[in-house]
C-alpha positions as CSV (number, residue, x, y, z in Angstrom):
1,M,-9.5,-19.5,-6.3
2,I,-11.0,-18.0,-3.2
3,D,-8.1,-19.4,-1.1
4,V,-5.6,-17.5,-3.4
5,L,-7.5,-14.3,-2.9
6,L,-7.6,-14.7,0.9
7,L,-3.9,-15.5,0.9
8,A,-3.2,-12.3,-1.2
9,F,-5.4,-10.3,1.3
10,A,-3.5,-11.8,4.3
11,L,-0.2,-10.9,2.8
12,M,-1.3,-7.4,2.1
13,L,-2.3,-7.0,5.7
14,I,1.0,-8.4,6.9
15,F,3.0,-6.0,4.7
16,E,0.8,-3.1,5.6
17,G,1.3,-3.8,9.3
18,I,5.1,-4.1,9.3
19,V,6.0,-0.4,9.1
20,P,3.6,0.8,11.8
21,F,4.7,-2.0,14.1
22,A,8.4,-1.6,13.6
23,F,8.6,2.2,13.2
24,P,5.5,3.9,14.7
25,V,7.0,7.4,15.0
26,V,8.1,7.4,11.4
27,W,4.8,6.0,10.2
28,R,2.8,8.6,12.2
29,S,5.0,11.4,10.8
30,T,4.5,10.1,7.2
31,M,0.7,9.9,7.7
32,Q,0.6,13.4,9.0
33,K,2.5,14.6,5.9
34,M,0.2,12.6,3.6
35,A,-2.9,14.2,5.3
36,E,-1.5,17.6,4.3
37,L,-1.2,16.8,0.6
38,D,-3.8,18.1,-1.8
39,D,-6.2,15.6,-3.5
40,F,-4.4,15.6,-6.8
41,K,-1.1,14.5,-5.3
42,I,-2.9,11.8,-3.3
43,R,-4.6,10.6,-6.4
44,L,-1.2,10.5,-8.3
45,I,0.3,8.4,-5.5
46,G,-2.8,6.1,-5.6
47,L,-2.5,5.8,-9.4
48,G,1.2,5.0,-9.1
49,C,0.5,2.2,-6.6
50,L,-2.3,0.9,-8.7
51,L,-0.2,0.8,-11.9
52,A,2.8,-0.8,-10.0
53,G,0.6,-3.5,-8.7
54,L,-0.9,-4.1,-12.1
55,V,2.5,-4.4,-13.7
56,L,3.7,-6.7,-11.0
57,A,0.6,-8.9,-11.3
58,L,1.1,-9.1,-15.1
59,L,4.7,-10.1,-14.7
60,V,3.9,-12.8,-12.2
61,L,1.2,-14.3,-14.4
């Protein structure tokens, strides 16, 4: 079980690192725009990601 969690974490790090490695200028610009958003919009984005991940996990299981 722990090996599956570690693999999932490793894959998350790989996917999170692809965009800044391949497109650093675009990534920086996007992060600057994200920093300017108000808290409510950031929370909506976080909720959307959370729900998408939950649905994907339920579909896989």
